[in-house]
C-alpha positions as CSV (number, residue, x, y, z in Angstrom):
1,X,13.2,15.2,-9.3
2,X,12.1,15.4,-12.9
3,X,8.9,17.1,-13.9
4,X,7.9,14.3,-16.3
5,X,4.4,13.0,-15.5
6,X,5.7,9.5,-15.2
7,X,9.2,8.2,-14.4
8,X,10.4,5.0,-16.0
9,X,13.6,3.1,-15.3
10,X,14.9,-0.5,-15.7
11,X,17.1,-2.2,-13.2
12,X,18.0,-5.8,-12.6
13,X,15.2,-7.2,-14.7
14,X,12.6,-4.8,-13.2
15,X,10.8,-2.1,-15.0
16,X,9.9,0.7,-12.5
17,X,7.0,3.0,-13.4
18,X,6.4,5.9,-11.0
19,X,3.4,8.2,-11.0
20,X,5.0,11.6,-10.7
21,X,2.5,14.3,-9.6
22,X,3.5,14.6,-5.9
23,X,2.3,18.2,-5.6
24,X,-1.3,16.8,-6.2
25,X,-0.6,13.5,-4.3
26,X,0.0,11.8,-7.7
27,X,-3.5,12.5,-9.0
28,X,-4.0,10.9,-12.4
29,X,-4.2,13.2,-15.4
30,X,-4.2,12.8,-19.2
31,X,-0.5,13.2,-19.6
32,X,0.2,10.4,-17.1
33,X,-2.3,8.1,-18.9
34,X,-0.5,8.7,-22.2
35,X,2.8,7.8,-20.7
36,X,1.5,4.7,-19.0
37,X,0.8,3.2,-22.4
38,X,4.2,4.1,-23.8
39,X,6.1,2.8,-20.8
40,X,4.2,-0.5,-20.6
41,X,4.7,-1.1,-24.4
42,X,8.4,-0.6,-23.9
43,X,8.6,-2.9,-20.9
44,X,6.6,-5.6,-22.7
45,X,8.8,-5.4,-25.8
46,X,12.1,-5.7,-23.8
47,X,13.0,-9.3,-22.9
48,X,15.3,-8.1,-20.2
49,X,12.3,-6.7,-18.3
50,X,10.7,-9.5,-16.4
51,X,8.1,-7.5,-14.4
52,X,6.8,-4.0,-13.8
53,X,6.6,-2.4,-10.4
54,X,4.4,0.7,-10.3
55,X,4.5,3.2,-7.4
56,X,3.9,6.8,-6.6
57,X,6.5,9.6,-6.2
58,X,7.2,10.7,-2.6
59,X,6.0,9.2,0.6
60,X,2.4,10.6,0.8
61,X,0.5,8.8,-2.0
62,X,0.4,6.0,-4.5
63,X,-2.3,7.7,-6.6
64,X,-4.9,9.8,-4.8
65,X,-7.4,9.4,-7.6
66,X,-8.2,11.3,-10.8
67,X,-7.3,14.9,-11.0
68,X,-10.8,16.2,-10.2
69,X,-10.0,19.7,-11.3
70,X,-9.3,18.4,-14.8
71,X,-12.7,16.6,-15.1
72,X,-15.3,18.2,-17.3
73,X,-18.8,19.0,-16.0
74,X,-21.9,17.4,-17.2
75,X,-22.6,13.9,-18.5
76,X,-19.2,13.5,-20.2
77,X,-17.6,13.6,-16.7
78,X,-19.3,10.3,-15.9
79,X,-17.4,8.5,-18.6
80,X,-13.7,7.8,-18.4
81,X,-11.8,9.8,-21.0
82,X,-10.3,7.9,-23.9
83,X,-6.6,8.2,-22.7
84,X,-7.7,6.9,-19.2
85,X,-9.6,3.9,-20.8
86,X,-6.6,3.1,-23.0
87,X,-4.2,3.3,-20.0
88,X,-6.3,1.0,-17.9
89,X,-6.7,-1.4,-20.8
90,X,-2.9,-1.4,-21.2
91,X,-2.5,-2.3,-17.5
92,X,-5.1,-5.0,-17.8
93,X,-3.5,-6.5,-20.9
94,X,0.2,-6.2,-19.8
95,X,1.5,-9.8,-20.1
96,X,4.2,-9.7,-17.5
97,X,3.8,-9.6,-13.8
98,X,2.6,-6.2,-12.5
99,X,3.2,-5.3,-8.9
100,X,1.8,-2.2,-7.1
101,X,4.0,-0.8,-4.3
102,X,1.6,1.3,-2.2
103,X,2.4,4.0,0.3
104,X,0.0,6.7,1.6
105,X,-3.2,7.6,-0.3
106,X,-4.7,5.1,-2.7
107,X,-8.1,6.5,-3.6
108,X,-10.6,6.2,-6.4
109,X,-8.7,5.9,-9.6
110,X,-5.7,4.9,-7.5
111,X,-7.6,1.9,-6.3
112,X,-8.7,1.1,-9.8
113,X,-5.0,1.3,-10.9
114,X,-3.8,-0.9,-8.0
115,X,-6.5,-3.5,-8.8
116,X,-4.9,-4.0,-12.3
117,X,-1.8,-5.2,-10.6
118,X,-1.2,-8.9,-10.0
119,X,0.1,-8.1,-6.5
120,X,-0.6,-5.2,-4.2
121,X,2.1,-4.7,-1.5
122,X,1.5,-1.9,0.9
123,X,3.1,-0.3,3.9
124,X,1.3,0.6,7.1
125,X,0.8,4.2,6.0
126,X,-1.5,3.2,3.0
127,X,-5.1,4.3,3.1
128,X,-7.6,3.0,0.6
129,X,-11.0,4.2,-0.5
130,X,-13.4,4.9,-3.3
131,X,-14.9,8.4,-2.7
132,X,-17.1,8.3,-5.9
133,X,-20.3,8.6,-3.8
134,X,-19.0,11.8,-2.2
135,X,-18.2,13.3,-5.6
136,X,-21.4,12.4,-7.3
137,X,-19.7,10.2,-9.9
138,X,-20.1,6.6,-10.8
139,X,-17.3,4.0,-10.5
140,X,-16.7,2.3,-13.9
141,X,-18.1,-1.2,-14.3
142,X,-14.7,-2.8,-15.0
143,X,-13.3,-1.3,-11.8
144,X,-16.4,-2.6,-9.9
145,X,-15.8,-6.0,-11.3
146,X,-12.2,-5.9,-10.2
147,X,-13.3,-4.8,-6.7
148,X,-15.9,-7.6,-6.4
149,X,-13.3,-10.2,-7.6
150,X,-11.0,-9.1,-4.8
151,X,-13.2,-8.4,-1.8
152,X,-16.6,-10.0,-2.7
153,X,-20.0,-8.3,-3.4
154,X,-20.9,-7.3,0.1
155,X,-17.6,-5.7,0.9
156,X,-17.5,-4.0,-2.5
157,X,-20.9,-2.4,-1.8
158,X,-19.8,-1.3,1.6
159,X,-16.7,0.4,0.2
160,X,-18.7,2.1,-2.6
161,X,-21.8,3.0,-0.5
162,X,-20.0,4.5,2.5
163,X,-16.9,6.0,0.7
164,X,-15.0,5.3,3.9
165,X,-11.2,5.3,4.1
166,X,-9.7,1.9,4.9
167,X,-6.5,1.4,6.8
168,X,-3.8,-0.8,5.4
169,X,-4.8,-3.6,7.8
170,X,-8.5,-3.3,6.9
171,X,-7.5,-3.5,3.2
172,X,-5.4,-6.6,4.0
173,X,-8.3,-8.3,5.8
174,X,-10.6,-7.6,2.9
175,X,-8.2,-8.8,0.2
176,X,-7.6,-5.3,-1.3
177,X,-3.9,-5.6,-0.3
178,X,-1.9,-8.8,-0.4
179,X,0.7,-7.8,2.2
180,X,1.2,-4.9,4.6
181,X,4.7,-4.1,6.0
182,X,6.3,-1.5,8.1
183,X,7.3,1.5,6.0
184,X,11.0,0.7,6.4
185,X,10.5,-2.9,5.2
186,X,8.5,-2.2,2.0
187,X,11.3,-1.6,-0.4
188,X,13.2,-4.7,0.7
189,X,10.1,-6.9,0.3
190,X,9.4,-5.6,-3.2
191,X,13.1,-6.5,-4.0
192,X,12.5,-10.0,-2.7
193,X,9.4,-10.5,-4.8
194,X,11.0,-9.0,-7.9
195,X,14.1,-11.2,-7.5
196,X,12.0,-14.4,-7.2
197,X,10.1,-13.5,-10.4
198,X,13.2,-12.5,-12.3
199,X,14.8,-15.9,-11.4
200,X,11.8,-17.9,-12.7
201,X,10.8,-18.9,-16.2
202,X,9.1,-16.1,-18.1
203,X,7.0,-18.3,-20.3
204,X,5.7,-20.3,-17.3
205,X,4.8,-17.0,-15.6
206,X,3.0,-15.8,-18.7
207,X,1.0,-19.0,-18.9
208,X,0.1,-18.7,-15.2
209,X,-0.9,-15.1,-15.4
210,X,-3.1,-15.8,-18.5
211,X,-4.8,-18.7,-16.8
212,X,-5.6,-16.9,-13.6
213,X,-6.8,-13.8,-15.5
214,X,-9.0,-15.9,-17.7
215,X,-10.7,-17.5,-14.7
216,X,-11.1,-14.2,-12.7
217,X,-12.5,-12.3,-15.7
218,X,-14.8,-15.1,-16.9
219,X,-13.2,-15.3,-20.3
220,X,-12.3,-19.0,-20.2
221,X,-10.5,-19.3,-23.6
222,X,-9.0,-22.7,-23.0
223,X,-7.3,-22.8,-26.4
224,X,-5.3,-19.5,-25.7
225,X,-4.0,-20.7,-22.4
226,X,-3.3,-24.2,-23.8
227,X,-1.1,-22.5,-26.4
228,X,0.9,-20.7,-23.7
229,X,1.3,-24.1,-21.9
230,X,2.5,-25.7,-25.1
231,X,5.0,-22.8,-25.6
232,X,6.5,-23.7,-22.2
233,X,6.9,-27.4,-23.1
234,X,8.6,-26.6,-26.4
235,X,10.9,-24.0,-25.0
236,X,14.6,-24.0,-24.3
237,X,13.8,-22.8,-20.8
238,X,11.9,-26.1,-20.2
239,X,15.0,-28.0,-21.2
240,X,17.1,-25.8,-19.0
241,X,14.8,-26.2,-16.1
242,X,14.8,-30.0,-16.5
243,X,18.6,-30.2,-16.8
244,X,19.1,-27.9,-13.8
245,X,16.8,-30.0,-11.7
246,X,18.7,-33.2,-12.6
247,X,22.0,-31.6,-12.1
248,X,21.0,-30.0,-8.8
249,X,21.9,-26.4,-9.9
250,X,20.1,-23.1,-10.3
251,X,18.5,-22.8,-13.7
252,X,19.3,-19.8,-16.0
253,X,16.1,-19.0,-17.8
254,X,16.1,-16.8,-21.0
255,X,12.4,-16.5,-21.8
256,X,12.6,-18.6,-24.9
């Protein structure tokens, strides 16, 4: 296993991004944040990459939170460092599908990372929680907004107030996870989801992601989304999709 803070690879249209700090249960540090931005920029610029799957190295954790030992003391510790803010912004603004593949611990900053994904697919070993109240720190407003959007205000307050650990099934019931599978089934399910996305029209997916994100974040920039919809209608992929439908064959989309 490499000692790089993040591992990136591309395979069959999928960009894989792995948090690689297993000796600390993949706790997030500044070096990892720097690499997140670089990896996502590369995946976004590569038309062969249709989606990104992010996961943690090893079997014990997705991301167990921020590396607490690396946090400064005093008021500055209550504000996310610039690299972390930039990394979370890069995840938020990534314009291709982002899937979180979650095993083991997903805590604090790990939950915040997972919530930036479009889909959160977990196995039964996953454990979720936000221990900020046990550490005396505040959870950032944007992460709270993401949590409220997924689980609702009351459940968000319960998660934040109690700092309790949630099982994968509890996370599924609340909406924090989208699917929970047996550990041996997780990789195959991720493969099924990835294959379905890779086979579909990239411009259509971009328009759908932008529209959903605009609604969930309260941006409501109809002109921007309308531009993405117009791009679809003027694309070679639309012509290919129409032809394939009429000819009763599988379309071959190029993203243009």
